[in-house]
Phi, psi and omega in degrees: 000132178286152178260005179231144178239126174245120181264139185231170174289125178226153179293136175091300183277314179229189184283153171271161179305329182293341182275353182292126183299149181271336189253132168052208181260007184262180183258007182142176183294138179270118185228136174233153183269339181207173185294151179229136177124210181292133179051049184234173179292318175055055171291142188304316181295319179296318180298317178299320178299315181291321178300316177298315182297314180296324178296338180271355177271133179292149177304328180296337180253013176103010178287157184288144174214111005288170181294154177284150171276130181277086181245359180074010180251125180270077179269189183303321182293319180291316178299319179294321179296321177298314183292321178296320177297316180296320178301315181293323186273323189236352185081183186298327184295336181251011185257068179268359178074017184229134178246118180257147174303128180078001181281179185291330182290313180289331175297317180292321177300319178294325178295324185276313189227000180261201182274001184277342183262136179247094180267147181291143175283157179272184185293342179272358181083012178245186176204156354286175183300145187292342180262010180272109183298326181296335179300323178297320179296314179298318182294314181296325178297313180295316184290326180296321175299313180296321181293321178296319179292322178298319179299321178295317177300316183296318178296321177295322177297318179298317179298316180297321180289326176301318179294316179299320180296330179287340184246349190301327182267002181274153173284157176291127182230075179296142180205197182292328183255083185300329183298337181260004184282160176300319182303316181290319181293335180260002191302308183291321179298322178283325181295317186260336182239353179052047184301319182289351176278351172279162176295151182308327182288342183257344189300313181298316180298320179297315178298320181294322178294317178297316179301321181297324178298315179294322177298319178293324177304315181295330178294333178298322181289345183262006182291159184302140174091003179079193185303322185253026179264197184297136173058043178229246181250142182224159176267132174254107179248015185286332183082003183297311183291339179290341176291333177278321180203127179294343184253016178298139181244330185198158175203155178199171175267139176299129180069023183301334179302329184262014182241045185304130176080000182267149177274145178296131178285352185252334181233101183300133179087356177250154185273151174279344185257034178221159172252129184250133175249135186279112186294327183299335180251041180305323187300332181302322185280357174283344169277103190300320182294310181292319180296315180294321178299320178295322179299312180294323176303312180294321178298325178297313175304315188292327190257357175294132185272091181297341183294336178245019179078018182251050177279145183253113185244194173244140179241141180090169182275138180292342186286351181248159181301148185295317187299307178294330178296314181291326182302334182271354184284142175286164176305318180297318178294323182296319180284355176243020184248121187302322184287340173299318180292319180293316183287324176297314182296320179297315180295319180291328184279351182272000000 
């Protein structure tokens, strides 16, 4: 078993290489159906698109700091962020706080972070170039959104498991109110971890072990220095993992949470107690669902306690779709499979 996990774009579970955007640092063309901002139509979907786009703009170019919450509501913070971006780009004459379809503001957003800008790829076949300092700002902005969302998913997973633990030893009691039944309360735990396929004497322990992994994930966010501080999340701009795969997105050491202060045996100069995201493939993380799922996937690898035989690995070949691959996993493999944790957290968080 390898002690390092490198996650790549794969069919079914994550993106395939063909899905990687061709233009700039963005995830595709930024399009709205009606105006957003002051004295505007402010349709929820359009507002969300603009909030995402502004979050991908570096503060040096007028992006918001702190980042906007993507809630589809054009409140004071979003309106102010629009105006601040316009001020930086166009001066007072262009800062009316309103973004129109096809107008100069959305055109400029597309040039900076959408599909309209064509930036050169670096020698590793990724973008932006590894020596571009602004790339770190753009990457951290995108990753901070994903990390915040991952934390929300993890908390939702914990809540779902708390409920499952309250019912796991109960008999099935179907009735008129299915929503309160044991079957419903155990539904996600069984779907992703097949808890009821363990013997009755093991079910509670399995849930508790899974719960402990999620609890440890939250402890990662509490490490010194914040998200980008010591022993937490880091940017990998070395290009080393890209030699293995041009589409690599993240890597970490199995059980790295328990390897404080140790150097990675696989990446010289990198720590075993950190999770690394590949900056050259920043665009992958602009898809919030896929990016957040990858973050939780890596956290599962990182937080599995190998000291008690609870290391979280990957099972099956990456070349096949995730769903049929997981369908063949035994209950034991599922509770030791990183994507089980990622998919469970996503389902609980929706």
